[in-house]
C-alpha positions in Angstrom: 67.9 98.5 134.5 69.9 95.9 136.2 70.1 95.6 140.4 73.6 95.0 141.8 73.7 92.0 143.0 77.4 91.1 143.0 80.0 92.4 145.4 83.7 91.9 145.8 84.2 93.9 148.9 87.9 92.0 150.0 88.9 92.3 146.4 87.8 95.6 146.4 89.8 96.4 149.4 93.3 94.6 148.2 92.9 96.2 145.0 93.2 99.3 147.0 96.3 98.3 148.9 98.1 96.9 146.1 97.7 100.5 144.3 99.3 101.6 147.1 102.3 99.8 146.9 102.3 98.5 143.0 102.2 101.0 140.4 99.3 100.0 138.7 98.0 97.8 141.2 99.4 95.1 139.3 102.9 93.4 137.9 101.3 93.2 134.3 99.4 96.0 132.7 97.1 93.7 131.2 96.0 92.1 134.8 95.2 95.7 135.8 91.9 96.5 137.9 91.4 98.8 135.1 90.7 96.4 132.5 87.4 95.2 135.0 84.3 96.7 135.5 84.5 99.0 138.4 84.9 97.4 142.1 84.4 94.1 140.1 88.1 92.9 139.5 88.7 89.7 141.5 91.9 89.3 143.7 93.1 85.8 143.4 93.0 83.8 146.2 94.7 80.1 144.6 93.4 78.3 141.2 93.0 74.4 140.5 92.7 73.4 136.8 90.4 75.3 135.4 89.1 76.9 138.1 90.2 80.1 140.3 89.2 81.2 143.9 89.0 85.3 144.6 89.4 86.1 148.3 85.6 87.1 148.7 85.5 83.1 148.1 83.9 83.3 144.5 84.5 80.3 142.4 85.3 81.0 138.9 85.9 79.2 135.2 88.9 80.9 134.2 90.1 81.6 130.7 93.2 83.1 129.6 94.7 81.5 132.4 98.1 83.6 133.3 98.1 85.9 130.3 97.5 82.1 127.8 100.7 81.2 130.1 98.7 78.2 132.0 97.4 76.1 129.1 97.3 72.7 131.3 95.6 74.1 134.5 96.5 75.5 137.4 98.7 73.3 139.7 98.9 70.8 137.1 100.6 67.4 138.9 102.8 66.5 136.5 104.4 69.8 136.5 104.2 70.6 140.3 105.9 66.9 140.5 108.8 67.8 138.5 109.5 70.8 140.1 109.4 69.5 143.5 111.6 67.0 142.4 114.2 69.8 141.7 113.4 72.1 144.9 115.5 69.8 147.1 118.5 69.6 144.9 119.0 73.4 144.5 118.1 76.4 141.8 120.8 78.0 141.0 124.7 77.5 140.7 127.8 79.0 139.7 128.2 76.8 136.7 125.6 75.3 134.2 123.6 72.1 135.5 122.7 68.8 133.9 119.4 70.4 133.8 120.3 73.0 131.4 121.7 70.5 129.0 118.7 68.2 129.3 116.2 71.0 128.9 118.0 72.2 125.8 118.0 68.8 124.0 114.3 68.1 125.0 113.4 71.6 123.6 115.1 71.2 120.3 113.6 67.6 119.9 110.2 69.3 120.1 111.1 72.5 118.0 113.5 70.5 115.3 113.6 73.7 113.0 115.7 75.2 115.7 119.4 74.2 116.0 120.6 76.3 119.5 118.4 77.4 122.3 118.8 79.6 124.9 116.6 80.2 127.9 115.4 83.2 130.2 112.4 84.2 132.4 110.4 86.3 130.4 109.1 87.2 126.8 110.5 90.6 126.6 114.2 89.2 127.1 114.0 86.8 124.4 112.7 89.1 121.7 114.9 92.0 122.9 118.0 89.2 122.2 116.8 88.4 118.6 116.8 91.8 117.6 120.1 92.8 119.1 121.3 89.5 117.3 120.0 90.4 114.2 121.3 93.8 114.5 124.7 92.8 115.3 124.7 89.7 111.9 123.4 92.6 109.7 124.8 95.6 110.9 121.7 97.4 110.1 120.1 99.6 112.9 116.3 99.3 112.1 113.8 96.9 113.0 110.5 96.1 111.2 107.8 95.2 113.3 104.4 94.0 112.3 102.2 96.7 113.0 99.1 94.1 113.5 100.7 92.5 116.3 99.7 94.2 120.2 102.7 93.4 122.0 106.2 92.4 121.3 108.3 93.6 124.3 108.4 96.1 127.2 111.9 97.3 125.8 112.4 100.6 124.3 112.3 99.4 120.6 109.0 98.3 120.8 106.8 100.2 123.8 108.1 103.6 121.9 105.7 102.6 119.0 102.6 102.5 121.3 100.8 105.6 123.5 102.5 104.7 126.5 106.4 105.8 125.1 107.2 108.2 127.9 110.7 108.0 128.9 111.7 106.6 125.7 114.1 108.8 123.2 112.6 109.6 119.9 115.8 108.8 118.4 115.1 105.2 119.4 111.7 105.1 118.2 112.7 106.0 115.0 114.4 103.2 114.5 111.6 100.7 114.3 109.3 100.7 111.4 106.4 98.6 110.6 104.5 96.5 108.1 101.0 95.2 107.8 100.4 91.6 108.2 99.4 89.4 105.2 100.7 92.3 102.7 103.7 91.4 101.0 103.9 93.9 98.5 103.5 96.8 101.3 106.4 94.6 103.1 108.6 94.6 100.2 108.1 98.5 99.3 109.1 99.2 103.0 112.5 97.1 102.8 113.4 98.6 99.4 112.3 102.1 100.9 115.1 101.3 103.9 117.3 99.0 101.4 120.1 98.0 103.4 119.0 99.7 107.0 116.7 96.7 108.2 118.0 94.0 110.4 115.1 92.3 110.6 111.1 91.3 110.3 109.9 90.8 113.6 106.5 89.2 113.6 103.7 86.9 115.2 103.4 84.1 112.3 99.6 83.9 113.1 97.1 85.4 115.0 93.4 86.3 114.8 93.4 85.0 111.3 95.3 82.5 109.3 98.1 83.5 107.4 96.9 83.9 103.8 98.1 81.4 101.4 101.8 81.6 100.5 102.0 84.6 103.2 104.6 83.3 105.5 106.8 81.7 102.2 106.9 84.6 100.8 108.2 86.6 103.7 110.9 84.4 104.2 111.7 84.7 100.3 111.6 88.4 101.1 114.0 88.3 104.2 116.5 86.0 102.3 116.4 88.9 99.5 116.9 91.6 101.6 119.3 89.9 103.7 117.4 90.9 107.2 116.5 88.2 109.6 112.9 86.7 110.3 112.1 86.5 113.6 108.8 84.6 114.6 107.4 85.4 117.9 106.2 82.4 119.1 104.8 83.2 122.9 101.7 82.8 121.9 101.4 80.4 118.8 103.9 77.9 120.4 102.4 74.5 121.7 99.0 76.4 120.9 99.6 76.0 117.3 101.4 72.9 117.6 103.9 71.6 119.8 106.6 73.1 117.4 104.6 76.1 117.2 103.6 77.9 113.9 106.4 77.1 112.2 105.9 73.5 112.7 102.4 73.5 111.6 103.0 75.8 108.5 106.2 74.6 107.6 108.1 78.0 107.2 111.3 78.2 109.1 112.5 81.7 110.8 116.2 82.3 111.3 115.0 83.0 115.1 111.9 82.2 117.0 111.3 83.1 120.8 109.1 80.8 123.2 107.0 81.1 126.5 103.9 81.5 127.8 102.9 78.2 127.4 106.5 76.4 127.7 106.1 76.6 131.5 102.7 76.3 132.8 102.8 79.5 134.5 106.6 78.9 135.8 108.8 81.8 134.6 111.0 80.3 131.5 111.0 81.5 128.1 113.6 80.5 125.0 115.3 82.2 122.1 115.5 79.7 119.5 117.2 79.4 116.0 120.0 78.6 113.5 123.2 78.1 115.2 125.4 80.4 112.5 123.0 83.5 113.9 123.1 81.9 118.1 126.4 81.1 117.9 127.6 84.9 117.7 126.2 85.2 121.3 128.7 82.2 122.2 132.3 81.9 122.7 133.1 79.7 119.1 133.2 82.5 116.6 135.8 85.3 115.2 133.3 87.9 115.2 132.5 90.6 117.6 131.0 89.3 120.9 127.0 89.9 121.5 125.7 89.9 124.7 123.0 87.3 124.7 120.7 86.7 127.1 123.5 86.5 130.2 120.3 86.3 133.3 120.9 85.4 136.7 117.5 83.2 137.0 117.5 81.7 133.1 118.7 78.6 134.0 116.4 77.9 137.7 116.2 74.6 137.5 112.6 74.0 138.6 111.4 76.2 136.2 113.4 74.2 133.4 111.8 71.0 135.1 108.4 72.3 134.5 108.9 73.3 130.8 110.3 69.8 130.3 107.3 68.2 132.0 105.0 70.6 130.0 106.6 69.2 126.5 106.2 65.7 127.7 102.8 66.2 128.6 101.9 68.0 125.2 103.5 64.9 123.1 102.3 61.9 125.4 98.6 63.5 126.1 97.8 65.4 122.7 97.1 68.4 124.3 97.2 70.8 121.2 93.9 68.5 119.3 92.4 69.0 123.1 92.9 72.8 123.1 91.5 73.0 119.5 88.5 70.7 120.3 87.3 72.5 123.6 87.8 75.8 121.8 85.6 74.8 119.1 82.7 73.6 121.6 83.4 76.9 123.4 83.1 79.1 119.7 80.2 77.3 118.8 78.5 77.6 121.7 79.1 81.3 122.5 77.9 82.1 118.5 74.7 79.7 119.0 74.0 82.4 122.4 74.7 85.2 121.0 72.5 84.6 117.7 69.9 83.2 120.0 69.4 86.5 122.1 69.9 88.2 118.5 73.3 90.3 119.0 75.3 87.8 116.9 76.6 90.7 114.8 78.0 92.2 117.7 79.4 89.7 120.3 81.7 88.0 118.1 84.2 85.0 118.8 87.8 85.7 116.7 90.6 83.3 116.4 92.2 80.0 116.1 90.3 77.5 118.1 93.2 77.1 120.4 93.5 81.1 121.1 89.9 82.5 121.3 88.9 86.4 121.9 85.7 88.4 121.9 84.9 91.5 120.1 82.0 93.3 121.7 80.6 95.7 119.0 77.7 98.9 119.4 74.4 99.3 117.9 76.8 100.8 115.0 79.2 98.1 114.7 82.2 99.8 115.9 84.0 98.3 118.8 82.9 99.3 122.4 84.7 99.4 125.8 81.2 99.9 127.7 79.3 97.2 125.8 82.7 95.4 127.2 82.0 96.5 130.3 78.4 95.4 130.4 79.7 92.0 128.9 82.4 91.6 131.6 80.0 92.3 134.5 77.3 89.7 133.5 80.1 86.7 133.0 81.7 87.6 136.1 78.5 87.3 138.5 78.1 84.2 136.6 81.3 82.9 137.7 83.5 83.0 134.4 86.1 85.2 134.5 86.9 85.9 130.8 89.3 88.4 129.6 89.1 86.6 126.6 88.0 82.7 125.8 91.3 81.3 125.4 91.1 77.7 126.8 93.2 75.6 128.9 93.2 72.1 128.5 92.1 71.4 132.2 88.5 72.5 131.2 85.7 69.8 130.6 82.4 70.2 128.7 80.3 70.9 131.9 82.8 74.1 132.2 82.2 75.1 128.7 78.1 74.2 128.8 78.2 76.5 132.1 80.0 79.2 130.3 77.5 79.2 127.5 74.6 79.7 130.0 76.5 82.4 131.3 77.0 84.0 128.0 73.3 83.6 127.0 72.3 85.7 129.9 75.1 88.3 129.4 74.0 88.4 125.5 70.2 88.9 126.8 71.3 91.9 128.9 73.4 93.2 125.7 70.3 93.1 123.8 68.2 95.7 126.0 71.0 97.7 126.1 71.1 97.8 122.2 67.3 98.3 122.1 68.2 101.5 124.2 71.2 102.8 122.2 72.7 103.3 125.5 74.9 100.3 128.1 75.3 103.1 130.5 72.5 101.5 133.4 74.2 98.3 133.0 77.9 99.3 133.3 78.1 100.0 137.3 80.6 103.1 136.9 83.4 103.7 134.6 83.9 101.6 131.5 86.8 99.2 131.4 90.0 100.6 129.4 92.7 99.8 126.5 96.0 98.8 128.4 98.0 101.2 125.6 96.9 104.7 126.2 98.4 107.9 126.9 96.9 109.4 129.9 95.9 107.0 133.2 
C-alpha cells in the first residue's frame, strides 16, 4: 500500500474558498477539483512555457494547458508583446477598430476555405451562432449533432442532451438528434427519417481516430443532397491539425466552421467563419429576414485580436503544428514503452492524433475505470506532471517529455500492483475522480 507523501495544504484551502464563492469551485467544469484525486487538485499560482507552479510552491510539467487553448506555452513572448502594444491604445470602442479589419484579413488568409468571419469570446457562442444561422437559412428546426463528440456548447440545444440537462425544457431537447461518427448510412437514414426538418449537421471533423476514407466527403455530399448546412467544430482541430484546421488538412469545405482555443493562446477569442452567402444573413447587405448573429460587447477587444494575429504568425513562421506532432509522437512512444515495460500496456492506453493525445485507464477486465484513473493521476502529480490528458504544447522540450515518461513508468509500476490485487482502492487516497457530465453532484 502506498504511503501518503504528497500534500497540497494551500491548494486545499484555496479550493475550499473557491467552492464557497464560485459554483463548482471553478469556471469550467473540466477544471473542477472533482476531476482530480481527493485533496490533490493544485490551484495555480502562475505559468511559464510548459510549466506551472501551484500555490504550494510545486512545479509541474503541464499538459492540456488551458483546456487545449495554450498551445504555444504560457506567457509566450511574441503573443504577450502583441497584447502589450494594444493595451495603451485602448481595448474597446463605440465603432469598429482597424484591428478588427486586420484580424479578419489575417484569419481568412489562414483559413482560405472561409469567405467571412466574425469574432466572439468563447466557443459556445460561435457554435450556437452557427446553429441559429443554419436554422434561419434552411427554415428547419432540428439540429443533428455527432453523438461521438463530448461537447459542443453550454447552450440548451446541446446541454439538454447530456446528463446535466436540469433547467432545459424537453421541447428544446427534442429538436436535437444525433448521428454516429463515421457511419454515412446511419446519417442518411436520420436525414431521410427527418426529411426537410434538419437544419444542420454539426461535428468535430476528426477526433481520437482519423476520419474513415471518404467519410467527410460523403458527409458533404449528404448535406448537399438533403439541403442542410454542414458545420465543422474546429475548436480543437483548428491549428492542431493544420493552420487551417481539419478542413485544410483533409480538403473538405464545410458551409460554416468554428474556431477557438489555440486561436488566442489563452486569450479570449473564438470565431465563426464560412460561406459568404450564409454569413451575410447576419449582416446588412441582403434582403432576407435578419439573423441576430454574434453581437457581443467584448468580441472585438483589441488585445485579444492582436493575440490571435500573433498566434497565427507564430504557427506559420515557426512550423508549430509540425512541432506539436513531433512532440506528441515522442511522448506517445515513450508512454507506450513505459506501460509495456511495467506489464500494463493493455490497461494504460494513449489515443488520438499526436498533437491531441488523451489517455485511457482500464481495469483488470479491460473496462474504463475512474478509480484506476485516480491512481494514475495521483502518481503523475506526485512526480510533478499535471496531466488530465497528454495534449502537448510547443513549449515542451525533450527533457520535459523524458521526465514525463519516467513518471509514467513509476505510475505504471503502482498500476501493476493494483491490477495484481484486482483492487486499486489502497492507492486512491480517497474518493475516485468523477466524470464531468453526471446528473448528481
